[in-house]
C-alpha atoms as an extended CHARMM CRD file, in Angstrom:
* protein
*
       251  EXT
         1         1  UNK       CA             46.8260000000       35.2840000000       -7.8740000000  PROA      1               0.0000000000
         2         2  UNK       CA             49.5410000000       37.5250000000       -6.3300000000  PROA      2               0.0000000000
         3         3  UNK       CA             50.2400000000       37.3920000000       -2.6000000000  PROA      3               0.0000000000
         4         4  UNK       CA             50.6230000000       40.6010000000       -0.5730000000  PROA      4               0.0000000000
         5         5  UNK       CA             52.9630000000       40.4130000000        2.4000000000  PROA      5               0.0000000000
         6         6  UNK       CA             50.9840000000       41.1450000000        5.5720000000  PROA      6               0.0000000000
         7         7  UNK       CA             54.0950000000       42.7580000000        7.1940000000  PROA      7               0.0000000000
         8         8  UNK       CA             55.6420000000       45.0090000000        4.5420000000  PROA      8               0.0000000000
         9         9  UNK       CA             52.9050000000       45.0510000000        1.8970000000  PROA      9               0.0000000000
        10        10  UNK       CA             55.1780000000       43.7960000000       -0.8800000000  PROA      10              0.0000000000
        11        11  UNK       CA             53.3630000000       42.0660000000       -3.7680000000  PROA      11              0.0000000000
        12        12  UNK       CA             54.7920000000       38.5950000000       -4.2630000000  PROA      12              0.0000000000
        13        13  UNK       CA             54.0420000000       36.0130000000       -6.9920000000  PROA      13              0.0000000000
        14        14  UNK       CA             51.3410000000       33.5280000000       -6.0730000000  PROA      14              0.0000000000
        15        15  UNK       CA             53.8220000000       30.6140000000       -5.7680000000  PROA      15              0.0000000000
        16        16  UNK       CA             56.0370000000       32.4050000000       -3.2020000000  PROA      16              0.0000000000
        17        17  UNK       CA             56.2590000000       30.8440000000        0.2460000000  PROA      17              0.0000000000
        18        18  UNK       CA             58.2130000000       33.7890000000        1.7790000000  PROA      18              0.0000000000
        19        19  UNK       CA             58.0920000000       37.5030000000        1.0780000000  PROA      19              0.0000000000
        20        20  UNK       CA             60.8070000000       38.3590000000       -1.4410000000  PROA      20              0.0000000000
        21        21  UNK       CA             61.2620000000       41.7290000000        0.2290000000  PROA      21              0.0000000000
        22        22  UNK       CA             61.3930000000       40.9580000000        3.9500000000  PROA      22              0.0000000000
        23        23  UNK       CA             61.3880000000       37.1570000000        4.1470000000  PROA      23              0.0000000000
        24        24  UNK       CA             58.0970000000       36.9750000000        6.0960000000  PROA      24              0.0000000000
        25        25  UNK       CA             56.4400000000       33.5650000000        5.6640000000  PROA      25              0.0000000000
        26        26  UNK       CA             53.4020000000       33.7660000000        3.4150000000  PROA      26              0.0000000000
        27        27  UNK       CA             50.2470000000       31.6430000000        3.8380000000  PROA      27              0.0000000000
        28        28  UNK       CA             49.7320000000       28.7900000000        1.3770000000  PROA      28              0.0000000000
        29        29  UNK       CA             47.3360000000       29.4390000000       -1.4680000000  PROA      29              0.0000000000
        30        30  UNK       CA             43.6940000000       28.8570000000       -0.6540000000  PROA      30              0.0000000000
        31        31  UNK       CA             42.4370000000       25.7500000000       -2.3880000000  PROA      31              0.0000000000
        32        32  UNK       CA             38.9200000000       25.9950000000       -3.7480000000  PROA      32              0.0000000000
        33        33  UNK       CA             36.4460000000       23.6890000000       -2.0610000000  PROA      33              0.0000000000
        34        34  UNK       CA             35.3470000000       21.0460000000       -4.5560000000  PROA      34              0.0000000000
        35        35  UNK       CA             31.6230000000       20.9750000000       -5.2640000000  PROA      35              0.0000000000
        36        36  UNK       CA             29.8060000000       17.8110000000       -4.2300000000  PROA      36              0.0000000000
        37        37  UNK       CA             28.7580000000       15.5750000000       -7.1080000000  PROA      37              0.0000000000
        38        38  UNK       CA             25.1800000000       16.1250000000       -8.2000000000  PROA      38              0.0000000000
        39        39  UNK       CA             22.6740000000       13.7860000000       -6.5880000000  PROA      39              0.0000000000
        40        40  UNK       CA             21.2680000000       11.1890000000       -8.9600000000  PROA      40              0.0000000000
        41        41  UNK       CA             17.8300000000       12.0940000000      -10.2600000000  PROA      41              0.0000000000
        42        42  UNK       CA             15.1610000000        9.6920000000       -9.1200000000  PROA      42              0.0000000000
        43        43  UNK       CA             11.8850000000       10.5490000000      -10.8270000000  PROA      43              0.0000000000
        44        44  UNK       CA              8.8150000000       10.0210000000       -8.6640000000  PROA      44              0.0000000000
        45        45  UNK       CA              7.0360000000        6.7130000000       -9.2500000000  PROA      45              0.0000000000
        46        46  UNK       CA              3.5390000000        6.7180000000      -10.6460000000  PROA      46              0.0000000000
        47        47  UNK       CA              0.7670000000        5.2670000000       -8.4880000000  PROA      47              0.0000000000
        48        48  UNK       CA              0.5160000000        2.0820000000      -10.5450000000  PROA      48              0.0000000000
        49        49  UNK       CA              4.1860000000        1.2690000000       -9.9210000000  PROA      49              0.0000000000
        50        50  UNK       CA              4.0630000000        2.3540000000       -6.2790000000  PROA      50              0.0000000000
        51        51  UNK       CA              1.0590000000        0.1380000000       -5.6460000000  PROA      51              0.0000000000
        52        52  UNK       CA              2.8360000000       -2.8200000000       -7.2630000000  PROA      52              0.0000000000
        53        53  UNK       CA              5.9940000000       -2.2750000000       -5.1870000000  PROA      53              0.0000000000
        54        54  UNK       CA              3.9600000000       -2.0070000000       -1.9820000000  PROA      54              0.0000000000
        55        55  UNK       CA              2.0440000000       -5.1620000000       -2.9000000000  PROA      55              0.0000000000
        56        56  UNK       CA              5.1740000000       -7.2340000000       -3.5820000000  PROA      56              0.0000000000
        57        57  UNK       CA              6.6380000000       -6.1820000000       -0.2190000000  PROA      57              0.0000000000
        58        58  UNK       CA              3.4730000000       -7.1760000000        1.6840000000  PROA      58              0.0000000000
        59        59  UNK       CA              2.3930000000      -10.4520000000        0.1270000000  PROA      59              0.0000000000
        60        60  UNK       CA              0.5870000000      -11.5680000000        3.2870000000  PROA      60              0.0000000000
        61        61  UNK       CA             -2.1560000000       -9.1680000000        2.1830000000  PROA      61              0.0000000000
        62        62  UNK       CA             -3.4540000000      -11.9990000000       -0.0410000000  PROA      62              0.0000000000
        63        63  UNK       CA             -4.6060000000      -14.0610000000        2.9670000000  PROA      63              0.0000000000
        64        64  UNK       CA             -8.2180000000      -12.6900000000        2.9810000000  PROA      64              0.0000000000
        65        65  UNK       CA             -8.5880000000      -13.3990000000       -0.7320000000  PROA      65              0.0000000000
        66        66  UNK       CA             -7.3060000000      -16.9530000000       -0.3030000000  PROA      66              0.0000000000
        67        67  UNK       CA             -9.9370000000      -17.4770000000        2.3820000000  PROA      67              0.0000000000
        68        68  UNK       CA            -12.5570000000      -16.0100000000        0.0260000000  PROA      68              0.0000000000
        69        69  UNK       CA            -11.5630000000      -18.4590000000       -2.7080000000  PROA      69              0.0000000000
        70        70  UNK       CA            -11.7510000000      -21.4290000000       -0.3440000000  PROA      70              0.0000000000
        71        71  UNK       CA            -15.2150000000      -20.4000000000        0.8860000000  PROA      71              0.0000000000
        72        72  UNK       CA            -16.4240000000      -19.8880000000       -2.6960000000  PROA      72              0.0000000000
        73        73  UNK       CA            -15.1950000000      -23.3600000000       -3.6880000000  PROA      73              0.0000000000
        74        74  UNK       CA            -16.9150000000      -24.9720000000       -0.7080000000  PROA      74              0.0000000000
        75        75  UNK       CA            -20.1150000000      -23.0620000000       -1.4430000000  PROA      75              0.0000000000
        76        76  UNK       CA            -20.0330000000      -24.0530000000       -5.1220000000  PROA      76              0.0000000000
        77        77  UNK       CA            -19.5390000000      -27.7170000000       -4.2190000000  PROA      77              0.0000000000
        78        78  UNK       CA            -22.4350000000      -27.6850000000       -1.7430000000  PROA      78              0.0000000000
        79        79  UNK       CA            -24.8410000000      -25.9120000000       -4.1000000000  PROA      79              0.0000000000
        80        80  UNK       CA            -23.7440000000      -28.1040000000       -7.0010000000  PROA      80              0.0000000000
        81        81  UNK       CA            -24.3400000000      -31.2500000000       -4.9840000000  PROA      81              0.0000000000
        82        82  UNK       CA            -27.8130000000      -30.0560000000       -3.9540000000  PROA      82              0.0000000000
        83        83  UNK       CA            -28.6900000000      -29.3060000000       -7.5800000000  PROA      83              0.0000000000
        84        84  UNK       CA            -27.3600000000      -32.6850000000       -8.7590000000  PROA      84              0.0000000000
        85        85  UNK       CA            -29.3400000000      -34.7420000000       -6.2630000000  PROA      85              0.0000000000
        86        86  UNK       CA            -32.4340000000      -32.6390000000       -6.9300000000  PROA      86              0.0000000000
        87        87  UNK       CA            -32.0590000000      -33.3990000000      -10.6370000000  PROA      87              0.0000000000
        88        88  UNK       CA            -31.9080000000      -37.1300000000       -9.9020000000  PROA      88              0.0000000000
        89        89  UNK       CA            -35.1130000000      -36.8240000000       -7.9150000000  PROA      89              0.0000000000
        90        90  UNK       CA            -36.9980000000      -34.5720000000      -10.3440000000  PROA      90              0.0000000000
        91        91  UNK       CA            -35.4450000000      -32.8670000000      -13.3990000000  PROA      91              0.0000000000
        92        92  UNK       CA            -38.2440000000      -30.2900000000      -13.5370000000  PROA      92              0.0000000000
        93        93  UNK       CA            -37.9770000000      -29.4070000000       -9.8550000000  PROA      93              0.0000000000
        94        94  UNK       CA            -34.1710000000      -29.1700000000      -10.1330000000  PROA      94              0.0000000000
        95        95  UNK       CA            -34.5320000000      -26.3670000000      -12.6820000000  PROA      95              0.0000000000
        96        96  UNK       CA            -36.4930000000      -24.2030000000      -10.2640000000  PROA      96              0.0000000000
        97        97  UNK       CA            -34.1240000000      -25.1440000000       -7.4500000000  PROA      97              0.0000000000
        98        98  UNK       CA            -31.1110000000      -24.2000000000       -9.5920000000  PROA      98              0.0000000000
        99        99  UNK       CA            -32.5720000000      -20.7230000000      -10.0950000000  PROA      99              0.0000000000
       100       100  UNK       CA            -33.1590000000      -20.3070000000       -6.3600000000  PROA      100             0.0000000000
       101       101  UNK       CA            -29.6800000000      -21.5370000000       -5.5230000000  PROA      101             0.0000000000
       102       102  UNK       CA            -28.1560000000      -19.2130000000       -8.1330000000  PROA      102             0.0000000000
       103       103  UNK       CA            -29.8920000000      -16.2740000000       -6.4630000000  PROA      103             0.0000000000
       104       104  UNK       CA            -28.6710000000      -17.4070000000       -3.0400000000  PROA      104             0.0000000000
       105       105  UNK       CA            -25.1620000000      -17.8420000000       -4.4130000000  PROA      105             0.0000000000
       106       106  UNK       CA            -25.2560000000      -14.3350000000       -5.9110000000  PROA      106             0.0000000000
       107       107  UNK       CA            -26.3030000000      -12.8430000000       -2.5700000000  PROA      107             0.0000000000
       108       108  UNK       CA            -23.6220000000      -14.6910000000       -0.5950000000  PROA      108             0.0000000000
       109       109  UNK       CA            -20.9020000000      -13.8970000000       -3.1390000000  PROA      109             0.0000000000
       110       110  UNK       CA            -21.7530000000      -10.1800000000       -3.0380000000  PROA      110             0.0000000000
       111       111  UNK       CA            -21.5930000000      -10.0830000000        0.7520000000  PROA      111             0.0000000000
       112       112  UNK       CA            -18.3510000000      -12.0680000000        0.9100000000  PROA      112             0.0000000000
       113       113  UNK       CA            -16.8060000000       -9.9010000000       -1.7980000000  PROA      113             0.0000000000
       114       114  UNK       CA            -17.7250000000       -6.7020000000        0.0500000000  PROA      114             0.0000000000
       115       115  UNK       CA            -16.3030000000       -7.9490000000        3.3470000000  PROA      115             0.0000000000
       116       116  UNK       CA            -13.1110000000       -9.2110000000        1.6960000000  PROA      116             0.0000000000
       117       117  UNK       CA            -12.4610000000       -5.9520000000       -0.1440000000  PROA      117             0.0000000000
       118       118  UNK       CA            -13.0830000000       -3.9010000000        2.9950000000  PROA      118             0.0000000000
       119       119  UNK       CA            -10.7980000000       -6.1090000000        5.1140000000  PROA      119             0.0000000000
       120       120  UNK       CA             -8.0910000000       -5.9830000000        2.4550000000  PROA      120             0.0000000000
       121       121  UNK       CA             -8.4460000000       -2.1840000000        2.2690000000  PROA      121             0.0000000000
       122       122  UNK       CA             -7.4880000000       -1.8900000000        5.9550000000  PROA      122             0.0000000000
       123       123  UNK       CA             -4.4800000000       -4.1140000000        5.2750000000  PROA      123             0.0000000000
       124       124  UNK       CA             -3.6550000000       -1.8920000000        2.2820000000  PROA      124             0.0000000000
       125       125  UNK       CA             -3.6130000000        1.1100000000        4.6090000000  PROA      125             0.0000000000
       126       126  UNK       CA             -1.0900000000       -0.6300000000        6.8600000000  PROA      126             0.0000000000
       127       127  UNK       CA              0.9780000000       -1.6360000000        3.8240000000  PROA      127             0.0000000000
       128       128  UNK       CA              1.1480000000        1.9240000000        2.5000000000  PROA      128             0.0000000000
       129       129  UNK       CA              2.1330000000        3.2130000000        5.9650000000  PROA      129             0.0000000000
       130       130  UNK       CA              4.8030000000        0.5000000000        6.4190000000  PROA      130             0.0000000000
       131       131  UNK       CA              3.0040000000       -1.0300000000        9.3800000000  PROA      131             0.0000000000
       132       132  UNK       CA              2.9230000000       -4.7740000000       10.1500000000  PROA      132             0.0000000000
       133       133  UNK       CA             -0.0920000000       -6.5070000000        8.6390000000  PROA      133             0.0000000000
       134       134  UNK       CA             -2.6120000000       -8.0880000000       10.9820000000  PROA      134             0.0000000000
       135       135  UNK       CA             -5.6080000000       -9.6750000000        9.2940000000  PROA      135             0.0000000000
       136       136  UNK       CA             -7.4730000000      -10.1210000000       12.5720000000  PROA      136             0.0000000000
       137       137  UNK       CA             -7.2990000000       -6.4070000000       13.3940000000  PROA      137             0.0000000000
       138       138  UNK       CA             -8.1620000000       -5.4750000000        9.8250000000  PROA      138             0.0000000000
       139       139  UNK       CA            -11.2020000000       -7.7530000000        9.8720000000  PROA      139             0.0000000000
       140       140  UNK       CA            -12.3350000000       -6.2660000000       13.1990000000  PROA      140             0.0000000000
       141       141  UNK       CA            -12.0030000000       -2.7500000000       11.7720000000  PROA      141             0.0000000000
       142       142  UNK       CA            -13.8400000000       -3.7850000000        8.6240000000  PROA      142             0.0000000000
       143       143  UNK       CA            -16.6660000000       -5.3330000000       10.6120000000  PROA      143             0.0000000000
       144       144  UNK       CA            -17.0570000000       -2.2270000000       12.7910000000  PROA      144             0.0000000000
       145       145  UNK       CA            -17.3480000000        0.0800000000        9.7540000000  PROA      145             0.0000000000
       146       146  UNK       CA            -19.1590000000       -2.2680000000        7.3710000000  PROA      146             0.0000000000
       147       147  UNK       CA            -22.4710000000       -0.4720000000        7.9460000000  PROA      147             0.0000000000
       148       148  UNK       CA            -21.0950000000        2.4490000000        5.9140000000  PROA      148             0.0000000000
       149       149  UNK       CA            -20.8830000000        0.0960000000        2.9310000000  PROA      149             0.0000000000
       150       150  UNK       CA            -24.4050000000       -1.3240000000        3.1890000000  PROA      150             0.0000000000
       151       151  UNK       CA            -25.6890000000        0.7330000000        0.2690000000  PROA      151             0.0000000000
       152       152  UNK       CA            -23.0230000000       -0.3790000000       -2.1740000000  PROA      152             0.0000000000
       153       153  UNK       CA            -23.1770000000       -3.9800000000       -0.9040000000  PROA      153             0.0000000000
       154       154  UNK       CA            -26.9500000000       -3.8660000000       -1.4500000000  PROA      154             0.0000000000
       155       155  UNK       CA            -26.3380000000       -2.7380000000       -5.0390000000  PROA      155             0.0000000000
       156       156  UNK       CA            -23.8340000000       -5.5750000000       -5.4360000000  PROA      156             0.0000000000
       157       157  UNK       CA            -26.4270000000       -8.0580000000       -4.1660000000  PROA      157             0.0000000000
       158       158  UNK       CA            -29.0040000000       -6.7520000000       -6.6460000000  PROA      158             0.0000000000
       159       159  UNK       CA            -26.6530000000       -6.9980000000       -9.5930000000  PROA      159             0.0000000000
       160       160  UNK       CA            -25.3370000000      -10.3180000000       -8.2990000000  PROA      160             0.0000000000
       161       161  UNK       CA            -28.8580000000      -11.7330000000       -8.4810000000  PROA      161             0.0000000000
       162       162  UNK       CA            -29.3560000000      -10.2920000000      -11.9820000000  PROA      162             0.0000000000
       163       163  UNK       CA            -25.9970000000      -11.7390000000      -13.0350000000  PROA      163             0.0000000000
       164       164  UNK       CA            -27.0180000000      -15.1550000000      -11.7240000000  PROA      164             0.0000000000
       165       165  UNK       CA            -30.1710000000      -15.0210000000      -13.8440000000  PROA      165             0.0000000000
       166       166  UNK       CA            -28.5130000000      -13.4200000000      -16.8580000000  PROA      166             0.0000000000
       167       167  UNK       CA            -27.8690000000      -15.3170000000      -20.0770000000  PROA      167             0.0000000000
       168       168  UNK       CA            -24.8890000000      -13.1040000000      -20.9370000000  PROA      168             0.0000000000
       169       169  UNK       CA            -22.0040000000      -13.8630000000      -18.5970000000  PROA      169             0.0000000000
       170       170  UNK       CA            -19.7520000000      -11.2340000000      -20.2000000000  PROA      170             0.0000000000
       171       171  UNK       CA            -22.2430000000       -8.3800000000      -19.8010000000  PROA      171             0.0000000000
       172       172  UNK       CA            -23.0490000000       -9.4000000000      -16.2240000000  PROA      172             0.0000000000
       173       173  UNK       CA            -19.3160000000       -9.6060000000      -15.4200000000  PROA      173             0.0000000000
       174       174  UNK       CA            -18.6660000000       -6.1400000000      -16.8430000000  PROA      174             0.0000000000
       175       175  UNK       CA            -21.5960000000       -4.5460000000      -14.9820000000  PROA      175             0.0000000000
       176       176  UNK       CA            -20.5120000000       -6.1450000000      -11.7070000000  PROA      176             0.0000000000
       177       177  UNK       CA            -16.9900000000       -4.8630000000      -12.3780000000  PROA      177             0.0000000000
       178       178  UNK       CA            -18.3120000000       -1.3080000000      -12.7150000000  PROA      178             0.0000000000
       179       179  UNK       CA            -20.1230000000       -1.6780000000       -9.4120000000  PROA      179             0.0000000000
       180       180  UNK       CA            -16.9210000000       -3.1050000000       -7.9630000000  PROA      180             0.0000000000
       181       181  UNK       CA            -15.0870000000        0.1400000000       -8.7650000000  PROA      181             0.0000000000
       182       182  UNK       CA            -17.5180000000        2.0330000000       -6.5560000000  PROA      182             0.0000000000
       183       183  UNK       CA            -17.0980000000       -0.5710000000       -3.8150000000  PROA      183             0.0000000000
       184       184  UNK       CA            -13.3310000000       -0.0560000000       -3.8010000000  PROA      184             0.0000000000
       185       185  UNK       CA            -13.6780000000        3.7440000000       -3.7460000000  PROA      185             0.0000000000
       186       186  UNK       CA            -16.2830000000        3.8110000000       -0.9760000000  PROA      186             0.0000000000
       187       187  UNK       CA            -14.2670000000        1.2960000000        1.0680000000  PROA      187             0.0000000000
       188       188  UNK       CA            -11.0680000000        3.3620000000        0.7280000000  PROA      188             0.0000000000
       189       189  UNK       CA            -12.9020000000        6.5440000000        1.6990000000  PROA      189             0.0000000000
       190       190  UNK       CA            -14.2450000000        4.8830000000        4.8550000000  PROA      190             0.0000000000
       191       191  UNK       CA            -10.7820000000        3.5800000000        5.7920000000  PROA      191             0.0000000000
       192       192  UNK       CA             -9.3990000000        7.1100000000        5.3110000000  PROA      192             0.0000000000
       193       193  UNK       CA            -12.1540000000        8.5630000000        7.5410000000  PROA      193             0.0000000000
       194       194  UNK       CA            -13.6440000000       10.6420000000        4.7400000000  PROA      194             0.0000000000
       195       195  UNK       CA            -16.5600000000        8.4400000000        3.6720000000  PROA      195             0.0000000000
       196       196  UNK       CA            -18.2400000000        8.9800000000        0.3130000000  PROA      196             0.0000000000
       197       197  UNK       CA            -21.7350000000        8.1540000000       -0.7900000000  PROA      197             0.0000000000
       198       198  UNK       CA            -22.2670000000        6.0730000000       -3.9120000000  PROA      198             0.0000000000
       199       199  UNK       CA            -22.9980000000        9.1890000000       -5.9870000000  PROA      199             0.0000000000
       200       200  UNK       CA            -19.9410000000       10.9690000000       -4.5640000000  PROA      200             0.0000000000
       201       201  UNK       CA            -17.7850000000        7.9580000000       -5.4230000000  PROA      201             0.0000000000
       202       202  UNK       CA            -19.0640000000        7.9750000000       -9.0110000000  PROA      202             0.0000000000
       203       203  UNK       CA            -18.3310000000       11.6910000000       -9.2680000000  PROA      203             0.0000000000
       204       204  UNK       CA            -14.8570000000       11.2020000000       -7.7630000000  PROA      204             0.0000000000
       205       205  UNK       CA            -14.0300000000        8.4430000000      -10.2610000000  PROA      205             0.0000000000
       206       206  UNK       CA            -15.0100000000       10.7360000000      -13.1110000000  PROA      206             0.0000000000
       207       207  UNK       CA            -12.6070000000       13.3890000000      -11.8040000000  PROA      207             0.0000000000
       208       208  UNK       CA             -9.8270000000       10.8350000000      -11.3450000000  PROA      208             0.0000000000
       209       209  UNK       CA            -10.0170000000        9.9960000000      -15.0510000000  PROA      209             0.0000000000
       210       210  UNK       CA             -8.8880000000       13.5230000000      -15.8560000000  PROA      210             0.0000000000
       211       211  UNK       CA             -6.2410000000       13.6950000000      -13.1110000000  PROA      211             0.0000000000
       212       212  UNK       CA             -4.7180000000       10.2090000000      -13.3930000000  PROA      212             0.0000000000
       213       213  UNK       CA             -6.2950000000        8.3480000000      -16.2920000000  PROA      213             0.0000000000
       214       214  UNK       CA             -3.7690000000        5.5020000000      -16.1090000000  PROA      214             0.0000000000
       215       215  UNK       CA             -4.5600000000        4.6300000000      -12.4920000000  PROA      215             0.0000000000
       216       216  UNK       CA             -8.2940000000        5.0410000000      -13.1060000000  PROA      216             0.0000000000
       217       217  UNK       CA             -8.1920000000        2.5550000000      -15.9910000000  PROA      217             0.0000000000
       218       218  UNK       CA             -6.0990000000        0.0900000000      -13.9640000000  PROA      218             0.0000000000
       219       219  UNK       CA             -8.6970000000        0.4190000000      -11.1930000000  PROA      219             0.0000000000
       220       220  UNK       CA            -11.3580000000       -0.6180000000      -13.7150000000  PROA      220             0.0000000000
       221       221  UNK       CA             -9.3150000000       -3.6310000000      -14.8030000000  PROA      221             0.0000000000
       222       222  UNK       CA             -8.6050000000       -4.5310000000      -11.1810000000  PROA      222             0.0000000000
       223       223  UNK       CA            -12.3140000000       -4.4440000000      -10.3450000000  PROA      223             0.0000000000
       224       224  UNK       CA            -13.0600000000       -6.7390000000      -13.2930000000  PROA      224             0.0000000000
       225       225  UNK       CA            -10.2630000000       -9.1910000000      -12.4590000000  PROA      225             0.0000000000
       226       226  UNK       CA            -11.4120000000       -9.1810000000       -8.8270000000  PROA      226             0.0000000000
       227       227  UNK       CA            -14.4340000000      -11.1940000000       -9.9660000000  PROA      227             0.0000000000
       228       228  UNK       CA            -12.3880000000      -13.9950000000      -11.5520000000  PROA      228             0.0000000000
       229       229  UNK       CA            -11.5290000000      -16.8750000000       -9.1780000000  PROA      229             0.0000000000
       230       230  UNK       CA             -7.8100000000      -17.4700000000       -8.5150000000  PROA      230             0.0000000000
       231       231  UNK       CA             -6.8610000000      -14.2580000000      -10.3460000000  PROA      231             0.0000000000
       232       232  UNK       CA             -8.7400000000      -12.3330000000       -7.6570000000  PROA      232             0.0000000000
       233       233  UNK       CA             -6.2590000000      -13.6180000000       -5.0690000000  PROA      233             0.0000000000
       234       234  UNK       CA             -3.8490000000      -11.0100000000       -6.4290000000  PROA      234             0.0000000000
       235       235  UNK       CA             -6.2600000000       -8.5880000000       -8.0970000000  PROA      235             0.0000000000
       236       236  UNK       CA             -8.1650000000       -7.6330000000       -4.9390000000  PROA      236             0.0000000000
       237       237  UNK       CA             -5.0830000000       -6.7470000000       -2.7990000000  PROA      237             0.0000000000
       238       238  UNK       CA             -3.3590000000       -4.8200000000       -5.5840000000  PROA      238             0.0000000000
       239       239  UNK       CA             -6.5280000000       -2.9310000000       -6.5050000000  PROA      239             0.0000000000
       240       240  UNK       CA             -7.1190000000       -2.1130000000       -2.8320000000  PROA      240             0.0000000000
       241       241  UNK       CA             -3.6320000000       -0.6110000000       -2.4920000000  PROA      241             0.0000000000
       242       242  UNK       CA             -3.9950000000        1.3720000000       -5.7120000000  PROA      242             0.0000000000
       243       243  UNK       CA             -7.4470000000        2.6610000000       -4.7520000000  PROA      243             0.0000000000
       244       244  UNK       CA             -6.2280000000        3.6430000000       -1.2840000000  PROA      244             0.0000000000
       245       245  UNK       CA             -3.3990000000        5.6830000000       -2.8230000000  PROA      245             0.0000000000
       246       246  UNK       CA             -5.7500000000        7.3160000000       -5.3160000000  PROA      246             0.0000000000
       247       247  UNK       CA             -8.4190000000        8.2920000000       -2.7910000000  PROA      247             0.0000000000
       248       248  UNK       CA             -5.7510000000        9.5370000000       -0.3850000000  PROA      248             0.0000000000
       249       249  UNK       CA             -3.9330000000       11.6810000000       -2.9420000000  PROA      249             0.0000000000
       250       250  UNK       CA             -6.5880000000       12.7780000000       -5.4590000000  PROA      250             0.0000000000
       251       251  UNK       CA             -9.0870000000       15.3320000000       -4.1790000000  PROA      251             0.0000000000
């Protein structure tokens, strides 16, 4: 690009440092500003991956489920011992007692499961918001809002009793898992201060299948695995985080 002398107006070649006509010093050529390199593209993570990453960074969220497992083991040992000694005393009477104890066990398990999920859901909220986890505070919050889950816990108790009396463990497990989905959704809605009824939660889950089918199916699997001892130590916290993200982001 030619340079024009600002003093005499002579047109000089672009590599001239002084005007060839009058000797006036010419400004150096303007160097183009280099463009910054393009920022690397980081595609947004899906909810399933986000929930897993949040879970692995907040492993103390498994503490309530470990406590649940310990209580369930103690309860199973006590009820098993009662049934065993009753059988030694009277085999016929032990059969009736076993049925009663199975019903009691189903009721207690449903209540403990509901409380554990709700406590874990409050810890999931803190995990998503990068806040320190405090099980004591989460349990206090869960206890103060548990009344909003009475309907779904009542349904869990009913199906827990039917499962205890059922001859098909697989069918009972699957039905309880379906009820568990609603428990997770209702719990998350309460934690987010936009509580849903059982029917609203069912309707919301139907909509989530069309908006994020992958997360909705993982929620189903998480609810089913939440009923399996030892596996539920990890299944309940992860499913709580995933459900919290879904209820928060899917309207």
